[in-house]
N, C-alpha and C positions, 0 to 999 in steps of 0.2 A: 649943885645943878647937875640933875640927872641928863646924862646923855647917851643914847643909842644909836650908832652910825653904822649903817650897812656899806659894805663894799664888794666889789667882785663880779657883778653884774655885766651884762652886756649881750651880743648877738652870737648866737652859735647854732649849727646846723643841726636839723633833727638825729637824734642819736648820740648827739654831742654831749660833754660835761661841763660843769660850772662848778664852783666852790664858792658861796657866799659867805662873807665874815661879817660879825657884828661887834663892833668895838663898844663896851660900856664904861660908864663911869658915874660917880655921884649917887650910888646906891650900893646896899650890900650884897653884891653879886652872888656871893657863896649861899646865900638864903633864899634866893628865888627862882621859881620855875621860869625858865625861858621858851620862848615859842617863835615858830615862824608863821605868818600869815600871809596870805597872796590876794591880790585883786586884779583880775583880768578886766580888760576895758569893757564897759558896761555891765559889769556883774558886781554883785556884793562881794563882802570879804569871805575868804574861805580859808579856814583852819588848815595847816600844812602838818605841823609835827610840834610837839612838846618834850621837853626834858627835864628832870625835876633837879633840885637843887644838887644832888649828890651825882647826878649823871646815870644811875641805875635804872631809873624808870622812864621808859619812852614810848612814844606813841605816834603813830603816822596816820594820817589820812589814807584810805583805801587808795585813792588817785594817785599817790605817789609811793605807796608801799612797795617795798624791794628795790626801788630806783633811788629814792633820796635818803641821806644818812644826817641825823643831827647830832651834833657833839658839842661838849663846851670845855674851855680850858679855865681852869678856876687859879690859875697863877697869874695869867694874863687877862682875865675877866672878859673873855671871847665867847661867842657862840658860833658854831658854824653850820652850815647847809650844803652837804656836798650833794649835786645833783647829777645823776646818771642817766643817759637813755633819755635826755630831754624830748619831748614830744610837741606837736603842733599845739595840743591843749594847755601847756606849761607857760607860756607868755603871760607875764603879770607884772605887777610891782609887788616886789617881795619885801615884807615888813618884819623887824625884829621885835619883839614884844616881851616885857616883864611882868611878873606878878599874876599871870593867871592862874586858875586851878591846879590842884594835882594833876598830873597826866592821867588821862583816861580815853577811852573812845568817847569821841565827840561828834556832834552832827557837823555836817560840811560847813554851815554857816556859822559865822559869828560877829561879834559886835566889838568895837574898840572898848566898849565899857567893861569887858570881861578882864581887861589888862590894866595895869598901873601905869606902865611907860611903853612909849612907842618910839622908833627911829622914823627917820623921813622916808623911807623907802628906797628900793633901787630896781630898775628895771630889767627883766629878763626877757630875751626875744630869741624865738626858735624859727629859723627860716632857712631855706635853701637857697 
C-alpha cells in the first residue's frame, strides 16, 4: 500500500521558517521524482518544487525560489521542504507527491493527474 505522510506544518510568523517532511512507503522511492505542491484557500493547485530520483536535478517555482529548499533522504525514503522567510502568501495545504515528470520549469498551476501518488496534505499558516 502506497503511503505518503506529511508532517511539520503549523503556524509561523512572517519571516519565520518551517521544515516539512514526507514519509513514504509502498513504492520504490529511489526511482521516483518527488514533488511538493500547495493549495491556498479558494485557489487551485500550485506546483512548488521537484527533485529527481538521484537528487541532483531540482526546480522551484519562482514564488518560492531562494526561500525554499527541497531534499530527499534515500536511506529513510523521506522528502523534505525547508521553508525560510515565510510570507503572507505562503499559507496553504502542502502536499507531497510522487511520480511526476522529470524536473523542469513548470507553469504555476498543476493537476493531481500529473502525479502517481499523493499525501493527505498538511497545513502551513503564516500570521503575526
